[in-house]
C-alpha positions as protocol buffer text, in pm:
chain_id: "A"
residue {
  index: 1
  type: MET
  ca { x: 17 y: -15 z: 14 }
}
residue {
  index: 2
  type: ILE
  ca { x: 143 y: 317 z: -129 }
}
residue {
  index: 3
  type: SER
  ca { x: 167 y: 614 z: 174 }
}
residue {
  index: 4
  type: GLU
  ca { x: -102 y: 952 z: 134 }
}
residue {
  index: 5
  type: TRP
  ca { x: 206 y: 1139 z: 59 }
}
residue {
  index: 6
  type: LEU
  ca { x: 341 y: 962 z: -191 }
}
residue {
  index: 7
  type: THR
  ca { x: 14 y: 937 z: -372 }
}
residue {
  index: 8
  type: THR
  ca { x: -20 y: 1294 z: -342 }
}
residue {
  index: 9
  type: LEU
  ca { x: 337 y: 1322 z: -513 }
}
residue {
  index: 10
  type: ALA
  ca { x: 220 y: 1087 z: -822 }
}
residue {
  index: 11
  type: ALA
  ca { x: -106 y: 1327 z: -874 }
}
residue {
  index: 12
  type: ALA
  ca { x: 172 y: 1648 z: -875 }
}
residue {
  index: 13
  type: GLY
  ca { x: 366 y: 1464 z: -1086 }
}
residue {
  index: 14
  type: SER
  ca { x: 82 y: 1377 z: -1351 }
}
residue {
  index: 15
  type: ALA
  ca { x: -97 y: 1737 z: -1347 }
}
residue {
  index: 16
  type: ALA
  ca { x: 284 y: 1881 z: -1416 }
}
residue {
  index: 17
  type: LEU
  ca { x: 334 y: 1636 z: -1655 }
}
residue {
  index: 18
  type: VAL
  ca { x: -30 y: 1647 z: -1862 }
}
residue {
  index: 19
  type: ASN
  ca { x: 37 y: 2018 z: -1842 }
}
residue {
  index: 20
  type: ALA
  ca { x: 412 y: 2000 z: -1978 }
}
residue {
  index: 21
  type: ALA
  ca { x: 295 y: 1863 z: -2246 }
}
residue {
  index: 22
  type: SER
  ca { x: 172 y: 2191 z: -2422 }
}
residue {
  index: 23
  type: THR
  ca { x: 465 y: 2371 z: -2318 }
}
residue {
  index: 24
  type: ASP
  ca { x: 835 y: 2426 z: -2487 }
}
residue {
  index: 25
  type: VAL
  ca { x: 972 y: 2223 z: -2218 }
}
residue {
  index: 26
  type: TRP
  ca { x: 765 y: 1908 z: -2351 }
}
residue {
  index: 27
  type: GLN
  ca { x: 1149 y: 1736 z: -2433 }
}
residue {
  index: 28
  type: ALA
  ca { x: 1321 y: 1799 z: -2136 }
}
residue {
  index: 29
  type: ALA
  ca { x: 1056 y: 1662 z: -1968 }
}
residue {
  index: 30
  type: ARG
  ca { x: 967 y: 1382 z: -2190 }
}
residue {
  index: 31
  type: GLU
  ca { x: 1344 y: 1266 z: -2158 }
}
residue {
  index: 32
  type: ARG
  ca { x: 1336 y: 1302 z: -1794 }
}
residue {
  index: 33
  type: PHE
  ca { x: 1050 y: 1123 z: -1703 }
}
residue {
  index: 34
  type: ALA
  ca { x: 1135 y: 827 z: -1933 }
}
residue {
  index: 35
  type: ARG
  ca { x: 1433 y: 818 z: -1744 }
}
residue {
  index: 36
  type: LEU
  ca { x: 1261 y: 806 z: -1422 }
}
residue {
  index: 37
  type: LEU
  ca { x: 1066 y: 543 z: -1562 }
}
residue {
  index: 38
  type: GLY
  ca { x: 1325 y: 320 z: -1683 }
}
residue {
  index: 39
  type: ARG
  ca { x: 1481 y: 320 z: -1377 }
}
residue {
  index: 40
  type: GLY
  ca { x: 1815 y: 209 z: -1612 }
}
residue {
  index: 41
  type: ASP
  ca { x: 1643 y: -45 z: -1858 }
}
residue {
  index: 42
  type: PRO
  ca { x: 1664 y: 36 z: -2185 }
}
residue {
  index: 43
  type: ASP
  ca { x: 1321 y: -87 z: -2281 }
}
residue {
  index: 44
  type: ARG
  ca { x: 1117 y: 58 z: -2006 }
}
residue {
  index: 45
  type: THR
  ca { x: 1329 y: 337 z: -2110 }
}
residue {
  index: 46
  type: GLU
  ca { x: 1150 y: 359 z: -2436 }
}
residue {
  index: 47
  type: THR
  ca { x: 795 y: 207 z: -2358 }
}
residue {
  index: 48
  type: ALA
  ca { x: 742 y: 486 z: -2093 }
}
residue {
  index: 49
  type: ALA
  ca { x: 913 y: 735 z: -2410 }
}
residue {
  index: 50
  type: ARG
  ca { x: 635 y: 631 z: -2611 }
}
residue {
  index: 51
  type: ARG
  ca { x: 356 y: 665 z: -2384 }
}
residue {
  index: 52
  type: LEU
  ca { x: 509 y: 1020 z: -2294 }
}
residue {
  index: 53
  type: ASP
  ca { x: 441 y: 1080 z: -2735 }
}
residue {
  index: 54
  type: ASP
  ca { x: 104 y: 901 z: -2655 }
}
residue {
  index: 55
  type: LEU
  ca { x: 61 y: 1201 z: -2421 }
}
residue {
  index: 56
  type: ARG
  ca { x: 139 y: 1449 z: -2614 }
}
residue {
  index: 57
  type: ARG
  ca { x: -43 y: 1379 z: -2904 }
}
residue {
  index: 58
  type: VAL
  ca { x: -313 y: 1331 z: -2669 }
}
residue {
  index: 59
  type: VAL
  ca { x: -276 y: 1674 z: -2545 }
}
residue {
  index: 60
  type: GLU
  ca { x: -189 y: 1869 z: -2896 }
}
residue {
  index: 61
  type: GLU
  ca { x: -508 y: 1707 z: -3071 }
}
residue {
  index: 62
  type: SER
  ca { x: -797 y: 1691 z: -2839 }
}
residue {
  index: 63
  type: GLY
  ca { x: -699 y: 1891 z: -2544 }
}
residue {
  index: 64
  type: SER
  ca { x: -1063 y: 1825 z: -2379 }
}
residue {
  index: 65
  type: GLU
  ca { x: -1125 y: 1826 z: -2044 }
}
residue {
  index: 66
  type: GLY
  ca { x: -1248 y: 1506 z: -2018 }
}
residue {
  index: 67
  type: GLU
  ca { x: -942 y: 1357 z: -2262 }
}
residue {
  index: 68
  type: LEU
  ca { x: -696 y: 1543 z: -2006 }
}
residue {
  index: 69
  type: ALA
  ca { x: -834 y: 1462 z: -1694 }
}
residue {
  index: 70
  type: GLU
  ca { x: -855 y: 1050 z: -1804 }
}
residue {
  index: 71
  type: ALA
  ca { x: -459 y: 1127 z: -1889 }
}
residue {
  index: 72
  type: ARG
  ca { x: -426 y: 1267 z: -1514 }
}
residue {
  index: 73
  type: ARG
  ca { x: -554 y: 1004 z: -1354 }
}
residue {
  index: 74
  type: ALA
  ca { x: -371 y: 725 z: -1598 }
}
residue {
  index: 75
  type: TRP
  ca { x: -8 y: 917 z: -1542 }
}
residue {
  index: 76
  type: ARG
  ca { x: -80 y: 946 z: -1155 }
}
residue {
  index: 77
  type: GLN
  ca { x: -110 y: 537 z: -1172 }
}
residue {
  index: 78
  type: ARG
  ca { x: 131 y: 517 z: -1348 }
}
residue {
  index: 79
  type: LEU
  ca { x: 368 y: 731 z: -1106 }
}
residue {
  index: 80
  type: GLN
  ca { x: 182 y: 549 z: -781 }
}
residue {
  index: 81
  type: ASP
  ca { x: 294 y: 225 z: -1002 }
}
residue {
  index: 82
  type: LEU
  ca { x: 642 y: 404 z: -1010 }
}
residue {
  index: 83
  type: LEU
  ca { x: 673 y: 473 z: -618 }
}
residue {
  index: 84
  type: GLU
  ca { x: 538 y: 197 z: -480 }
}
residue {
  index: 85
  type: GLU
  ca { x: 762 y: -32 z: -651 }
}
residue {
  index: 86
  type: ASN
  ca { x: 1067 y: 234 z: -636 }
}
residue {
  index: 87
  type: PRO
  ca { x: 982 y: 472 z: -302 }
}
residue {
  index: 88
  type: ASP
  ca { x: 1365 y: 613 z: -316 }
}
residue {
  index: 89
  type: ALA
  ca { x: 1260 y: 763 z: -648 }
}
residue {
  index: 90
  type: ALA
  ca { x: 1010 y: 1057 z: -458 }
}
residue {
  index: 91
  type: ASP
  ca { x: 1376 y: 1278 z: -434 }
}
residue {
  index: 92
  type: GLU
  ca { x: 1363 y: 1240 z: -833 }
}
residue {
  index: 93
  type: LEU
  ca { x: 1021 y: 1269 z: -932 }
}
residue {
  index: 94
  type: ARG
  ca { x: 993 y: 1595 z: -678 }
}
residue {
  index: 95
  type: SER
  ca { x: 1270 y: 1727 z: -858 }
}
residue {
  index: 96
  type: ALA
  ca { x: 1135 y: 1649 z: -1223 }
}
residue {
  index: 97
  type: ILE
  ca { x: 806 y: 1841 z: -1103 }
}
residue {
  index: 98
  type: ALA
  ca { x: 991 y: 2119 z: -945 }
}
residue {
  index: 99
  type: GLU
  ca { x: 1209 y: 2204 z: -1332 }
}
residue {
  index: 100
  type: LEU
  ca { x: 885 y: 2214 z: -1516 }
}
residue {
  index: 101
  type: PRO
  ca { x: 587 y: 2486 z: -1511 }
}
residue {
  index: 102
  type: PRO
  ca { x: 335 y: 2529 z: -1258 }
}
residue {
  index: 103
  type: PRO
  ca { x: 4 y: 2273 z: -1395 }
}
residue {
  index: 104
  type: ARG
  ca { x: -309 y: 2487 z: -1508 }
}
residue {
  index: 105
  type: PRO
  ca { x: -637 y: 2466 z: -1283 }
}
residue {
  index: 106
  type: VAL
  ca { x: -841 y: 2187 z: -1364 }
}
residue {
  index: 107
  type: SER
  ca { x: -1123 y: 2372 z: -1465 }
}
residue {
  index: 108
  type: ALA
  ca { x: -1051 y: 2697 z: -1519 }
}
residue {
  index: 109
  type: THR
  ca { x: -1310 y: 2977 z: -1408 }
}
residue {
  index: 110
  type: PRO
  ca { x: -1400 y: 3230 z: -1702 }
}
residue {
  index: 111
  type: ILE
  ca { x: -1276 y: 3557 z: -1680 }
}
residue {
  index: 112
  type: ARG
  ca { x: -1593 y: 3806 z: -1571 }
}
residue {
  index: 113
  type: GLN
  ca { x: -1540 y: 4160 z: -1671 }
}
residue {
  index: 114
  type: ASP
  ca { x: -1793 y: 4416 z: -1564 }
}
residue {
  index: 115
  type: ASN
  ca { x: -1649 y: 4781 z: -1636 }
}
residue {
  index: 116
  type: ARG
  ca { x: -1934 y: 5073 z: -1523 }
}
residue {
  index: 117
  type: ALA
  ca { x: -1843 y: 5417 z: -1508 }
}
residue {
  index: 118
  type: TYR
  ca { x: -2001 y: 5619 z: -1226 }
}
residue {
  index: 119
  type: GLY
  ca { x: -1967 y: 5977 z: -1111 }
}
residue {
  index: 120
  type: HIS
  ca { x: -1689 y: 6168 z: -1284 }
}
residue {
  index: 121
  type: GLY
  ca { x: -1513 y: 5851 z: -1462 }
}
residue {
  index: 122
  type: THR
  ca { x: -1451 y: 5618 z: -1208 }
}
residue {
  index: 123
  type: VAL
  ca { x: -1427 y: 5285 z: -1358 }
}
residue {
  index: 124
  type: ASN
  ca { x: -1535 y: 4950 z: -1160 }
}
residue {
  index: 125
  type: ALA
  ca { x: -1398 y: 4646 z: -1306 }
}
residue {
  index: 126
  type: VAL
  ca { x: -1403 y: 4275 z: -1127 }
}
residue {
  index: 127
  type: VAL
  ca { x: -1218 y: 4036 z: -1292 }
}
residue {
  index: 128
  type: ASN
  ca { x: -1194 y: 3684 z: -1127 }
}
residue {
  index: 129
  type: GLY
  ca { x: -1326 y: 3827 z: -811 }
}
residue {
  index: 130
  type: ASP
  ca { x: -1112 y: 4110 z: -765 }
}
residue {
  index: 131
  type: LEU
  ca { x: -1214 y: 4474 z: -773 }
}
residue {
  index: 132
  type: THR
  ca { x: -1030 y: 4719 z: -954 }
}
residue {
  index: 133
  type: VAL
  ca { x: -1103 y: 5055 z: -925 }
}
residue {
  index: 134
  type: HIS
  ca { x: -958 y: 5351 z: -1141 }
}
residue {
  index: 135
  type: SER
  ca { x: -1028 y: 5727 z: -1111 }
}
residue {
  index: 136
  type: THR
  ca { x: -1032 y: 5980 z: -1388 }
}
residue {
  index: 137
  type: ARG
  ca { x: -1142 y: 6315 z: -1302 }
}
residue {
  index: 138
  type: PRO
  ca { x: -1192 y: 6594 z: -1560 }
}
residue {
  index: 139
  type: ALA
  ca { x: -913 y: 6842 z: -1573 }
}
residue {
  index: 140
  type: GLY
  ca { x: -954 y: 7100 z: -1325 }
}
residue {
  index: 141
  type: SER
  ca { x: -1182 y: 6890 z: -1129 }
}
residue {
  index: 142
  type: ASP
  ca { x: -1187 y: 6926 z: -732 }
}
residue {
  index: 143
  type: GLY
  ca { x: -1279 y: 6547 z: -687 }
}
């Protein structure tokens, strides 16, 4: 049975890996994770590289939230299996995750913006819950 913190680490690794598949750091991430999963065995490393190539295709060709969620689930399970068989791989996985860009939120909240002018040119804008107030007073106005 894998410990909770290793399960969390595997989940973080899968999210970072799926996110990296659509970034400029993909090639380095692919090589790093293939080596990590291969554990020095050339056949296992090649199998991992093929699976990583499949991940990249899924992310590039579809990118639907359902398919991305399935990819994260599959890679979380692969990483959990790795950590269960090789607990010493945890530090290497943590290091690999640290080199990747932070994962995007699983479901991003759409940006909502509401701009309204009040009084003497005051504009209130709400973006993702943050209120921004821009005050522009006409020249010669005391406020």
